N, C-alpha and C positions, 0 to 999 in steps of 0.2 A: 277520265281526263277532262279538264275544262277546255272549252272551245270558244273561239272568237272568230266570227266571219265578218268581213268588211267588204261592202260594195263601194267601189270607187267610181262614181259617175262623173265627177268633176275632173277637169284637166287643169285646174288651178294649182299653182306651185304650193301655196300655203296649205291647201286642203290635202294635197298629196303628201306633204311633210307630216301633217296630222295623222293621216291614215297609216303611214309607215312608222311613225313614232308609236302609235297604239299597237300596231302589229308586232313590231320588234320587241316592245316592252312586254307584251303578252307572251310571246314566244320565249323570251328570256326567263320567264317564270313558269315555264312548262305548259303553256296553253297550246293546243293545236290551233293553228291560225290559217284561215283561208282568205285570200284576197281575190276578189272578183272584179275585173276591170271591164267597164262598159262605156260605150260612146266616148266622150272626151277623155275619160280615165285611161283609155287604151294608149294615149300618147306617152304615158309613163313607161310602158313596157315595149314600145316599138324598138326594133333592132336598129333602125336608122335614127340617130339621136337628133339630127337637125331637120330642117324642112326638106321633104323629098316627095316626089311624085309616086306615092304608093297606092296600090289598089288596081282593080281591073276596070277599064273603061275610062273615057276622057273625063267625065264628071267626077268619078271617084278619085282619079289621080289628081285633079285640080283641087278637090276638097281635101285630099290627103296633104297636099302642099300647104294649103292655107291653115290647116289645123296644127301644123308644126310637128314637134316631137319633144322629147325629153328636154332638150336645150331651149325650147321656146315656150315653156309653161308660163303663163301670165299669173300675176297675183290676182286674187279675187277682188281686191279693192286697191285703189291707188297704184295702178300698174305703171304709170308714167312712161308710156311708150316702150315698155319692156325693161326699163332700168331697175325697177323695184326688185325683181328676183335676184339680179346681180348684187344689188346693195344688201339684200337679205343674206345671200350666201356669204358675202364679205363679213357681215356682222356675226353670222353663225360661226365662221372660222375664228374670228377675233375673240369670241367668247367661248371658244372650245365646245361648241354644240354641234352635234352630228348634222351634216348637210344631207340633202336628198340623195346625193350620190352615195354617201356613207350609209344611209338608211337602206337604200336598195341593196347594197353589198351585204349589209348585215342580215337583211331579210333572206337573201340567198344562202348565206352561211348558216342561218338558223333553220333552214329547210322549210320556210313558210311556203304554203301551197299557193302558187300564182295561177289564176285562171283567166282566160279571155272569154268574153260573152259571144256566143255563137251568132245570135241575131245581129248584134252590132257589127261584127266583122263581115257578116253577109251583106248588110246594107252598105257598108263602106268599101266593099269589094276587096277585102283583105283575106289573107290566109294565115295559118299558124306560123308559116315561114317568115312572115313580116315582123314577128315578135322575138324577143330575146329567147334563147334556148331554155331558160329556166321556167318558162311558162309550161306548166305541167300538162294542161289540156285546154281545148276549146270546148265549152259546154253551154248548154241551155239552162234556163231558169229551173226547170224541174230537178235536174241533176245537182245544181248548186244548192237548192233547198234541201235536198237529201243529204248532201255533205255538211250543211250547216245545222241540220236538225239536232236539237238538244243543247245548243249553245246560244250565246248572245250574237245578235246581228246588228251591225251599224251601217248606215247609208251616208256616204260623204260625197 
């Protein structure tokens, strides 16, 4: 079986769309797909979709609030104070293109393996319970490398 593993480091809206488009496209043609979320990419899979004080400790909770969540992903360029993702979603719907919400739902339906980075959640004071239930496991780099062995790996 062909395998694609994607490391989503970025918490940018457009990069998350790209990662999920590649992931769902590959899964649709029978690839085994692993999505590994680290640092800002973790915002895509947080259970709380908006800004919230997540994490353990004052600094972690404040940082969790500032980094936002799924509803607050900025564009990598030309963010226009947060207006660009909303404009992009509107254009995607108008042109009948899957939105990030649609792509996340498709990824879950296609049984794409979703993983959270152990080191990142430790630094940010988070736990597995802070993420959507479809996150299969919290794991470190060695385990991710083992899972992705023999396939293509992309870093976004």
